[in-house]
MDTraj code that builds the backbone (N, CA, C; nanometers):
import mdtraj as md
import numpy as np

residues = "MET ILE LEU GLN PRO LEU VAL PRO VAL ASP GLY ALA LEU PRO GLY PRO VAL LEU THR GLU ILE ALA ALA LEU TYR ALA THR ASN HIS ALA PHE PHE GLU LEU SER GLY ASP PHE PRO ASP PRO ASP ARG ILE THR VAL GLU GLN VAL ALA GLY SER LEU ALA ASP GLU LEU ALA HIS ASP GLY ALA GLU VAL LEU LEU ALA ARG SER ALA GLY ARG LEU VAL GLY MET ALA ALA THR LEU ALA HIS HIS PRO ASP PRO ALA SER GLU ASP PRO ASP PRO TRP ILE GLY LEU LEU LEU ILE ASP ALA THR ALA HIS ARG GLU GLY TYR GLY ARG ALA VAL THR GLY LEU VAL GLU ASP ARG PHE ARG ALA ALA GLY ARG THR GLY VAL ARG ILE ALA VAL LEU ASP ASN ASN PRO LYS ALA LEU ALA PHE TRP GLN SER GLN GLY TYR ALA PRO LEU ARG GLN ALA LYS ASP ARG GLU ARG GLY ARG ASP CYS THR VAL LEU ARG LYS PRO LEU THR".split()
xyz = np.array([
    [0.0845, -0.1174, 0.0000],
    [0.0000, 0.0000, 0.0000],
    [0.0888, 0.1233, 0.0000],
    [0.0431, 0.2248, -0.0706],
    [0.1165, 0.3512, -0.0728],
    [0.0221, 0.4647, -0.0355],
    [0.0814, 0.5685, 0.0236],
    [0.0095, 0.6928, 0.0519],
    [0.0627, 0.7989, -0.0415],
    [-0.0279, 0.8694, -0.1070],
    [0.0098, 0.9779, -0.1966],
    [-0.0597, 1.1048, -0.1524],
    [0.0160, 1.2144, -0.1335],
    [-0.0512, 1.3411, -0.1026],
    [-0.1380, 1.3864, -0.2206],
    [-0.2549, 1.4364, -0.1896],
    [-0.3427, 1.4953, -0.2897],
    [-0.2929, 1.6375, -0.3141],
    [-0.2524, 1.6630, -0.4362],
    [-0.1943, 1.7932, -0.4698],
    [-0.2810, 1.8625, -0.5746],
    [-0.3372, 1.9787, -0.5392],
    [-0.4135, 2.0545, -0.6394],
    [-0.3243, 2.0940, -0.7572],
    [-0.3819, 2.0963, -0.8762],
    [-0.3116, 2.1384, -0.9972],
    [-0.3734, 2.2707, -1.0401],
    [-0.2913, 2.3750, -1.0431],
    [-0.3405, 2.5093, -1.0754],
    [-0.4573, 2.5485, -0.9857],
    [-0.4479, 2.5118, -0.8577],
    [-0.5476, 2.5492, -0.7592],
    [-0.6724, 2.4621, -0.7577],
    [-0.6787, 2.3613, -0.8445],
    [-0.7972, 2.2745, -0.8498],
    [-0.7546, 2.1288, -0.8302],
    [-0.8484, 2.0498, -0.7807],
    [-0.8220, 1.9075, -0.7646],
    [-0.8459, 1.8374, -0.8981],
    [-0.7570, 1.7448, -0.9348],
    [-0.7730, 1.6754, -1.0637],
    [-0.9066, 1.6006, -1.0702],
    [-0.9809, 1.6184, -1.1795],
    [-1.1133, 1.5609, -1.1961],
    [-1.1209, 1.4098, -1.1761],
    [-1.0351, 1.3313, -1.2411],
    [-1.0441, 1.1860, -1.2240],
    [-1.0202, 1.1421, -1.0788],
    [-0.9270, 1.2053, -1.0127],
    [-0.8995, 1.1709, -0.8727],
    [-1.0165, 1.2138, -0.7851],
    [-1.0717, 1.3284, -0.8123],
    [-1.1870, 1.3771, -0.7372],
    [-1.3056, 1.2815, -0.7521],
    [-1.3246, 1.2272, -0.8706],
    [-1.4315, 1.1297, -0.8936],
    [-1.4070, 1.0032, -0.8113],
    [-1.2819, 0.9576, -0.8048],
    [-1.2478, 0.8412, -0.7223],
    [-1.2762, 0.8672, -0.5744],
    [-1.2394, 0.9860, -0.5294],
    [-1.2595, 1.0198, -0.3886],
    [-1.4081, 1.0293, -0.3569],
    [-1.4852, 1.0873, -0.4485],
    [-1.6299, 1.0966, -0.4281],
    [-1.6914, 0.9571, -0.4178],
    [-1.6432, 0.8626, -0.4974],
    [-1.6927, 0.7249, -0.4893],
    [-1.6569, 0.6638, -0.3535],
    [-1.5380, 0.6941, -0.3028],
    [-1.4963, 0.6468, -0.1703],
    [-1.5892, 0.7033, -0.0627],
    [-1.6168, 0.8324, -0.0695],
    [-1.7095, 0.8946, 0.0256],
    [-1.8468, 0.8269, 0.0187],
    [-1.8940, 0.8007, -0.1034],
    [-2.0280, 0.7443, -0.1217],
    [-2.0419, 0.6068, -0.0565],
    [-1.9329, 0.5298, -0.0494],
    [-1.9429, 0.3980, 0.0154],
    [-1.9629, 0.4107, 0.1656],
    [-1.9354, 0.5276, 0.2210],
    [-1.9393, 0.5487, 0.3655],
    [-2.0618, 0.6266, 0.4104],
    [-2.1760, 0.5993, 0.3479],
    [-2.2974, 0.6751, 0.3825],
    [-2.3345, 0.6573, 0.5297],
    [-2.3069, 0.5411, 0.5896],
    [-2.3407, 0.5205, 0.7322],
    [-2.2619, 0.6186, 0.8197],
    [-2.1329, 0.6378, 0.7895],
    [-2.0540, 0.7347, 0.8665],
    [-2.1095, 0.8753, 0.8480],
    [-2.1408, 0.9104, 0.7250],
    [-2.1884, 1.0459, 0.6995],
    [-2.3287, 1.0698, 0.7542],
    [-2.4063, 0.9632, 0.7750],
    [-2.5333, 0.9777, 0.8471],
    [-2.5058, 1.0166, 0.9920],
    [-2.4040, 0.9555, 1.0523],
    [-2.3670, 0.9887, 1.1905],
    [-2.3097, 1.1300, 1.2019],
    [-2.2248, 1.1658, 1.1060],
    [-2.1526, 1.2931, 1.1171],
    [-2.2378, 1.4133, 1.0769],
    [-2.3307, 1.3935, 0.9844],
    [-2.4100, 1.5057, 0.9363],
    [-2.3335, 1.5999, 0.8457],
    [-2.2197, 1.5540, 0.7913],
    [-2.1357, 1.6400, 0.7083],
    [-2.1972, 1.6745, 0.5730],
    [-2.2904, 1.5909, 0.5266],
    [-2.3534, 1.6149, 0.3971],
    [-2.5048, 1.6122, 0.4145],
    [-2.5781, 1.6951, 0.3384],
    [-2.7234, 1.7017, 0.3561],
    [-2.7941, 1.5688, 0.3277],
    [-2.7465, 1.4938, 0.2282],
    [-2.8046, 1.3633, 0.1968],
    [-2.6906, 1.2634, 0.1833],
    [-2.6613, 1.1876, 0.2905],
    [-2.5476, 1.0956, 0.2867],
    [-2.5603, 0.9845, 0.1823],
    [-2.6804, 0.9633, 0.1294],
    [-2.6983, 0.8630, 0.0251],
    [-2.6741, 0.9196, -0.1148],
    [-2.6524, 1.0514, -0.1215],
    [-2.6288, 1.1165, -0.2517],
    [-2.5203, 1.2225, -0.2381],
    [-2.4015, 1.1788, -0.2103],
    [-2.2879, 1.2703, -0.1971],
    [-2.2351, 1.2996, -0.3372],
    [-2.2251, 1.4268, -0.3713],
    [-2.1842, 1.4652, -0.5070],
    [-2.0351, 1.4982, -0.5124],
    [-1.9828, 1.4949, -0.6341],
    [-1.8432, 1.5320, -0.6572],
    [-1.8200, 1.6756, -0.6106],
    [-1.9162, 1.7638, -0.6343],
    [-1.9007, 1.9042, -0.5941],
    [-1.8939, 1.9178, -0.4422],
    [-1.9761, 1.8399, -0.3713],
    [-1.9715, 1.8441, -0.2247],
    [-1.8372, 1.7934, -0.1725],
    [-1.7871, 1.6871, -0.2321],
    [-1.6580, 1.6316, -0.1902],
    [-1.5463, 1.7318, -0.2209],
    [-1.5528, 1.7963, -0.3363],
    [-1.4523, 1.8975, -0.3706],
    [-1.4514, 2.0086, -0.2664],
    [-1.5701, 2.0531, -0.2251],
    [-1.5787, 2.1572, -0.1220],
    [-1.5236, 2.1094, 0.0111],
    [-1.5557, 1.9867, 0.0483],
    [-1.5068, 1.9297, 0.1734],
    [-1.3538, 1.9200, 0.1737],
    [-1.2979, 1.8733, 0.0628],
    [-1.1517, 1.8614, 0.0528],
    [-1.0854, 1.9989, 0.0533],
    [-1.1465, 2.0951, -0.0154],
    [-1.0917, 2.2312, -0.0156],
    [-1.0899, 2.2868, 0.1271],
    [-1.1966, 2.2591, 0.2038],
    [-1.2006, 2.3033, 0.3438],
    [-1.0884, 2.2376, 0.4244],
    [-1.0673, 2.1079, 0.4032],
    [-0.9599, 2.0357, 0.4734],
    [-0.8244, 2.0986, 0.4418],
    [-0.7999, 2.1221, 0.3135],
    [-0.6686, 2.1711, 0.2691],
    [-0.6464, 2.3186, 0.2987],
    [-0.7511, 2.3899, 0.3394],
    [-0.7381, 2.5333, 0.3686],
    [-0.6611, 2.5585, 0.4984],
    [-0.6532, 2.4587, 0.5848],
    [-0.5807, 2.4743, 0.7117],
    [-0.4304, 2.4695, 0.6878],
    [-0.3590, 2.5566, 0.7563],
    [-0.2133, 2.5557, 0.7492],
    [-0.1619, 2.4210, 0.7994],
    [-0.0739, 2.3585, 0.7234],
    [-0.0171, 2.2310, 0.7638],
    [-0.1071, 2.1111, 0.7386],
    [-0.2113, 2.1295, 0.6578],
    [-0.3034, 2.0194, 0.6281],
    [-0.2533, 1.9384, 0.5089],
    [-0.2847, 1.8102, 0.5137],
    [-0.2555, 1.7209, 0.4028],
    [-0.3704, 1.6227, 0.3875],
    [-0.4025, 1.5904, 0.2643],
    [-0.4937, 1.4809, 0.2361],
    [-0.4100, 1.3744, 0.1679],
    [-0.4094, 1.2559, 0.2275],
    [-0.3274, 1.1456, 0.1791],
    [-0.4186, 1.0373, 0.1226],
    [-0.3921, 0.9975, 0.0000],
    [-0.4714, 0.8938, -0.0651],
    [-0.4006, 0.7604, -0.0500],
    [-0.4742, 0.6591, -0.0070],
    [-0.4187, 0.5250, 0.0136],
    [-0.4599, 0.4357, -0.1026],
    [-0.3603, 0.3802, -0.1705],
    [-0.3861, 0.2922, -0.2839],
    [-0.3251, 0.1550, -0.2585],
    [-0.4000, 0.0541, -0.2971],
    [-0.3522, -0.0833, -0.2911],
    [-0.3753, -0.1425, -0.4294],
    [-0.2685, -0.1897, -0.4908],
    [-0.2750, -0.2435, -0.6276],
    [-0.3409, -0.1422, -0.7218],
    [-0.3112, -0.0139, -0.7007],
    [-0.3626, 0.0928, -0.7859],
    [-0.5017, 0.1418, -0.7509],
    [-0.5728, 0.0685, -0.6671],
    [-0.7113, 0.1034, -0.6307],
    [-0.7120, 0.1948, -0.5091],
    [-0.7945, 0.2996, -0.5138],
    [-0.8118, 0.3882, -0.3988],
    [-0.8934, 0.3135, -0.2934],
    [-0.8280, 0.2825, -0.1805],
    [-0.8955, 0.2077, -0.0740],
    [-0.9230, 0.2937, 0.0482],
    [-0.8622, 0.4122, 0.0520],
    [-0.8846, 0.4979, 0.1672],
    [-0.8161, 0.6313, 0.1528],
    [-0.8388, 0.7145, 0.2539],
    [-0.7730, 0.8445, 0.2586],
    [-0.7642, 0.8896, 0.4033],
    [-0.6688, 0.9750, 0.4280],
    [-0.6531, 1.0347, 0.5602],
    [-0.6294, 1.1832, 0.5419],
    [-0.6970, 1.2627, 0.6223],
    [-0.6735, 1.4072, 0.6261],
    [-0.5988, 1.4335, 0.7559],
    [-0.4851, 1.5004, 0.7465],
    [-0.4030, 1.5258, 0.8652],
    [-0.3741, 1.6744, 0.8799],
    [-0.3425, 1.7109, 1.0018],
    [-0.3012, 1.8478, 1.0347],
    [-0.1687, 1.8402, 1.1091],
    [-0.0756, 1.9236, 1.0715],
    [0.0549, 1.9246, 1.1374],
    [0.0449, 1.9743, 1.2810],
    [-0.0616, 2.0496, 1.3103],
    [-0.0829, 2.1036, 1.4450],
    [-0.2306, 2.1340, 1.4619],
    [-0.2716, 2.1572, 1.5841],
    [-0.4115, 2.1907, 1.6127],
    [-0.4496, 2.3159, 1.5344],
    [-0.5703, 2.3198, 1.4753],
    [-0.6067, 2.4354, 1.3922],
    [-0.6267, 2.5657, 1.4689],
    [-0.6412, 2.5595, 1.6002],
    [-0.6560, 2.6812, 1.6801],
    [-0.5169, 2.7335, 1.7160],
    [-0.4778, 2.8505, 1.6635],
    [-0.3442, 2.9030, 1.6910],
    [-0.3180, 2.9252, 1.8400],
    [-0.4222, 2.9412, 1.9196],
    [-0.4047, 2.9630, 2.0633],
    [-0.3814, 2.8319, 2.1388],
    [-0.4021, 2.7199, 2.0711],
    [-0.3853, 2.5906, 2.1364],
    [-0.2386, 2.5641, 2.1669],
    [-0.2153, 2.5066, 2.2825],
    [-0.0784, 2.4688, 2.3195],
    [-0.0543, 2.3212, 2.2930],
    [-0.1434, 2.2586, 2.2185],
    [-0.1338, 2.1172, 2.1834],
    [-0.0142, 2.0972, 2.0894],
    [0.0846, 2.0158, 2.1291],
    [0.2043, 1.9994, 2.0469],
    [0.1913, 1.8932, 1.9371],
    [0.0837, 1.8170, 1.9376],
    [0.0737, 1.7013, 1.8485],
    [0.0068, 1.7332, 1.7160],
    [0.0422, 1.6562, 1.6117],
    [-0.0356, 1.6610, 1.4880],
    [-0.1667, 1.5850, 1.5088],
    [-0.2585, 1.6020, 1.4148],
    [-0.3909, 1.5415, 1.4255],
    [-0.4249, 1.4638, 1.2994],
    [-0.4992, 1.3571, 1.3179],
    [-0.5670, 1.2911, 1.2069],
    [-0.7087, 1.3460, 1.2102],
    [-0.7451, 1.4199, 1.1072],
    [-0.8766, 1.4813, 1.1040],
    [-0.9834, 1.3878, 1.0501],
    [-0.9422, 1.2953, 0.9639],
    [-1.0374, 1.2024, 0.9040],
    [-0.9607, 1.0826, 0.8515],
    [-1.0113, 0.9649, 0.8804],
    [-0.9648, 0.8420, 0.8172],
    [-1.0878, 0.7807, 0.7534],
    [-1.0825, 0.7607, 0.6235],
    [-1.1961, 0.7072, 0.5504],
    [-1.1472, 0.5890, 0.4678],
    [-1.2056, 0.4728, 0.4919],
    [-1.1705, 0.3514, 0.4187],
    [-1.2928, 0.3087, 0.3389],
    [-1.2705, 0.2599, 0.2177],
    [-1.3793, 0.2114, 0.1337],
    [-1.4626, 0.1132, 0.2157],
    [-1.5896, 0.1441, 0.2341],
    [-1.6756, 0.0622, 0.3199],
    [-1.6920, -0.0794, 0.2667],
    [-1.6718, -0.1000, 0.1369],
    [-1.6821, -0.2356, 0.0834],
    [-1.5599, -0.3190, 0.1206],
    [-1.4580, -0.2549, 0.1783],
    [-1.3356, -0.3252, 0.2179],
    [-1.3079, -0.3128, 0.3678],
    [-1.4105, -0.2759, 0.4455],
    [-1.3907, -0.2689, 0.5907],
    [-1.3536, -0.4072, 0.6431],
    [-1.2760, -0.4074, 0.7508],
    [-1.2336, -0.5284, 0.8209],
    [-1.1358, -0.6127, 0.7387],
    [-1.0685, -0.5480, 0.6420],
    [-0.9667, -0.6168, 0.5628],
    [-0.8261, -0.5676, 0.5963],
    [-0.8129, -0.4833, 0.6988],
    [-0.6821, -0.4365, 0.7423],
    [-0.6366, -0.3049, 0.6830],
    [-0.7159, -0.2463, 0.5958],
    [-0.6749, -0.1204, 0.5339],
    [-0.6700, -0.0055, 0.6347],
    [-0.7659, 0.0006, 0.7251],
    [-0.7649, 0.1073, 0.8257],
    [-0.6398, 0.1017, 0.9109],
    [-0.6052, -0.0165, 0.9563],
    [-0.4841, -0.0356, 1.0366],
    [-0.3601, 0.0024, 0.9559],
    [-0.3560, -0.0404, 0.8278],
    [-0.2400, -0.0115, 0.7434],
    [-0.2245, 0.1381, 0.7181],
    [-0.3341, 0.2052, 0.6845],
    [-0.3269, 0.3495, 0.6579],
    [-0.2870, 0.4235, 0.7849],
    [-0.3465, 0.3853, 0.8972],
    [-0.3108, 0.4484, 1.0248],
    [-0.1620, 0.4336, 1.0521],
    [-0.1081, 0.3146, 1.0317],
    [0.0353, 0.2916, 1.0535],
    [0.1221, 0.3773, 0.9630],
    [0.0831, 0.3910, 0.8370],
    [0.1605, 0.4737, 0.7441],
    [0.1560, 0.6219, 0.7831],
    [0.0398, 0.6678, 0.8265],
    [0.0273, 0.8076, 0.8717],
    [0.1155, 0.8283, 0.9947],
    [0.1095, 0.7360, 1.0894],
    [0.1931, 0.7477, 1.2102],
    [0.3412, 0.7464, 1.1726],
    [0.3803, 0.6616, 1.0772],
    [0.5207, 0.6576, 1.0326],
    [0.5642, 0.7912, 0.9741],
    [0.4762, 0.8567, 0.8996],
    [0.5088, 0.9892, 0.8435],
    [0.5344, 1.0900, 0.9555],
    [0.4483, 1.0855, 1.0583],
    [0.4665, 1.1776, 1.1711],
    [0.5949, 1.1452, 1.2482],
    [0.6244, 1.0166, 1.2687],
    [0.7494, 0.9779, 1.3364],
    [0.8701, 1.0290, 1.2583],
    [0.8675, 1.0111, 1.1269],
    [0.9791, 1.0550, 1.0418],
    [0.9979, 1.2059, 1.0498],
    [0.8908, 1.2776, 1.0807],
    [0.8981, 1.4234, 1.0953],
    [0.9379, 1.4638, 1.2372],
    [0.9683, 1.3643, 1.3227],
    [1.0129, 1.3936, 1.4587],
    [0.9008, 1.4177, 1.5578],
    [0.7778, 1.3845, 1.5219],
    [0.6651, 1.4064, 1.6124],
    [0.6589, 1.2930, 1.7153],
    [0.6154, 1.3257, 1.8358],
    [0.6181, 1.2275, 1.9448],
    [0.4807, 1.1728, 1.9823],
    [0.3754, 1.2245, 1.9206],
    [0.2403, 1.1766, 1.9469],
    [0.1473, 1.2251, 1.8388],
    [0.0291, 1.1667, 1.8344],
    [-0.0723, 1.2072, 1.7374],
    [-0.2083, 1.1998, 1.8060],
    [-0.2987, 1.2872, 1.7646],
    [-0.4325, 1.2942, 1.8247],
    [-0.5405, 1.2801, 1.7179],
    [-0.6575, 1.2418, 1.7664],
    [-0.7760, 1.2350, 1.6821],
    [-0.8963, 1.2620, 1.7709],
    [-0.9978, 1.3243, 1.7145],
    [-1.1251, 1.3427, 1.7841],
    [-1.2267, 1.2509, 1.7169],
    [-1.2919, 1.1664, 1.7971],
    [-1.3891, 1.0707, 1.7461],
    [-1.5275, 1.1113, 1.7966],
    [-1.6227, 1.1180, 1.7051],
    [-1.7590, 1.1526, 1.7433],
    [-1.8126, 1.0495, 1.8423],
    [-1.8745, 1.0978, 1.9491],
    [-1.9259, 1.0077, 2.0528],
    [-2.0371, 0.9164, 2.0016],
    [-2.1048, 0.9554, 1.8932],
    [-2.2110, 0.8705, 1.8398],
    [-2.1576, 0.7637, 1.7443],
    [-2.0244, 0.7440, 1.7452],
    [-1.9607, 0.6465, 1.6567],
    [-1.8765, 0.5479, 1.7387],
    [-1.9430, 0.4585, 1.8148],
    [-1.8686, 0.3675, 1.9021],
    [-1.7762, 0.2713, 1.8270],
    [-1.8098, 0.2369, 1.7021],
    [-1.7210, 0.1488, 1.6246],
    [-1.5874, 0.2181, 1.5974],
    [-1.5931, 0.3470, 1.5661],
    [-1.4692, 0.4212, 1.5414],
    [-1.3876, 0.4327, 1.6699],
    [-1.4544, 0.4592, 1.7806],
    [-1.3837, 0.4682, 1.9088],
    [-1.3146, 0.3359, 1.9396],
    [-1.3833, 0.2246, 1.9177],
    [-1.3232, 0.0930, 1.9420],
    [-1.2041, 0.0694, 1.8491],
    [-1.2172, 0.1110, 1.7211],
    [-1.1055, 0.0957, 1.6274],
    [-0.9823, 0.1695, 1.6772],
    [-0.9985, 0.2979, 1.7107],
    [-0.8834, 0.3791, 1.7507],
    [-0.8202, 0.3262, 1.8790],
    [-0.9020, 0.2817, 1.9722],
    [-0.8458, 0.2262, 2.0950],
    [-0.7706, 0.0975, 2.0645],
    [-0.8175, 0.0177, 1.9694],
    [-0.7461, -0.1049, 1.9328],
    [-0.6117, -0.0743, 1.8665],
    [-0.5961, 0.0480, 1.8173],
    [-0.4702, 0.0901, 1.7543],
    [-0.3758, 0.1573, 1.8539],
    [-0.4135, 0.1585, 1.9818],
    [-0.3261, 0.2141, 2.0850],
    [-0.3548, 0.3575, 2.1238],
    [-0.4659, 0.4120, 2.0778],
    [-0.5030, 0.5491, 2.1134],
    [-0.5798, 0.5465, 2.2447],
    [-0.5456, 0.6368, 2.3345],
    [-0.6098, 0.6427, 2.4659],
    [-0.6877, 0.7727, 2.4792],
    [-0.8075, 0.7652, 2.5379],
    [-0.8875, 0.8866, 2.5563],
    [-0.8164, 0.9874, 2.6463],
    [-0.8209, 1.1138, 2.6055],
    [-0.7638, 1.2238, 2.6846],
    [-0.8720, 1.3065, 2.7524],
    [-0.9767, 1.3381, 2.6727],
    [-1.0798, 1.4269, 2.7257],
    [-1.2008, 1.4257, 2.6348],
    [-1.3113, 1.4765, 2.6867],
    [-1.4323, 1.4994, 2.6091],
    [-1.4246, 1.6426, 2.5555],
    [-1.4825, 1.6644, 2.4392],
    [-1.4784, 1.7976, 2.3784],
    [-1.5952, 1.8111, 2.2809],
    [-1.6065, 1.9293, 2.2259],
    [-1.6988, 1.9563, 2.1156],
    [-1.6122, 1.9769, 1.9921],
    [-1.6549, 1.9222, 1.8780],
    [-1.5749, 1.9442, 1.7582],
    [-1.5878, 2.0902, 1.7143],
    [-1.4856, 2.1381, 1.6466],
    [-1.4761, 2.2800, 1.6116],
    [-1.5768, 2.3219, 1.5055],
    [-1.6142, 2.2313, 1.4177],
    [-1.6989, 2.2700, 1.3060],
    [-1.8468, 2.2777, 1.3410],
    [-1.8962, 2.1801, 1.4174],
    [-2.0405, 2.1716, 1.4400],
    [-2.0789, 2.1576, 1.5858],
    [-1.9815, 2.1602, 1.6749],
    [-2.0121, 2.1493, 1.8170],
    [-2.0618, 2.0125, 1.8596],
    [-2.0272, 1.9085, 1.7821],
    [-2.0700, 1.7724, 1.8142],
    [-1.9845, 1.7164, 1.9281],
    [-2.0465, 1.6338, 2.0123],
    [-1.9726, 1.5706, 2.1219],
    [-1.8721, 1.4706, 2.0652],
    [-1.7504, 1.4761, 2.1179],
    [-1.6475, 1.3835, 2.0726],
    [-1.5500, 1.3525, 2.1858],
    [-1.4731, 1.2492, 2.1633],
    [-1.3675, 1.2093, 2.2544],
    [-1.2347, 1.2343, 2.1843],
    [-1.1450, 1.3072, 2.2488],
    [-1.0110, 1.3301, 2.1956],
    [-0.9221, 1.2180, 2.2470],
    [-0.8531, 1.1520, 2.1540],
    [-0.7626, 1.0437, 2.1882],
    [-0.6215, 1.0799, 2.1438],
    [-0.5236, 1.0165, 2.2077],
    [-0.3830, 1.0399, 2.1746],
    [-0.3075, 0.9086, 2.1757],
    [-0.2101, 0.8999, 2.0857],
    [-0.1194, 0.7855, 2.0838],
    [0.0236, 0.8381, 2.0835],
    [0.1071, 0.7907, 2.1767],
    [0.2488, 0.8282, 2.1698],
    [0.3141, 0.7596, 2.0497],
    [0.4074, 0.8278, 1.9882],
    [0.4754, 0.7729, 1.8707],
    [0.6208, 0.7374, 1.8994],
    [0.6539, 0.7222, 2.0238],
    [0.7927, 0.6907, 2.0579],
    [0.8164, 0.5420, 2.0646],
])
top = md.Topology()
chain = top.add_chain()
for i, resn in enumerate(residues, 1):
    res = top.add_residue(resn, chain, resSeq=i)
    for name in ("N", "CA", "C"):
        top.add_atom(name, md.element.get_by_symbol(name[0]), res)
traj = md.Trajectory(xyz[None], top)
């Protein structure tokens, strides 16, 4: 498996890649029903995904990483080099989103992508990584805890004020 940064070309995301990503989002309608990120999780459009990705990439130090296995897009991770609030004293980078093709859940892709993201942060000299998991998503919380992430605190997410649990994993 390889991770490739999503790089806009002339300020726009490449159409064929955007179509692949939109298809990946569409397989995850159950997650998007929980998150409320899209008005109709059963009909996520390429334009909505483009807007969502543009919002992700607008943060300083943000990256969207595409995970491919045998050339097929199996997942993606959105990361932040630091907490998006400049007043935060949080020293860790964040995983803002891990999305795996729902037709391939429980095949090890989530674990593999998580490991590759953590390796990138380790190579950059980072000593820990954080993620906020929506409290209404117990499967995601169980996944992250199985990967060695420990709950730090309860919080509200920055975008919609949803209840979430902030978790951290040391990378040493």
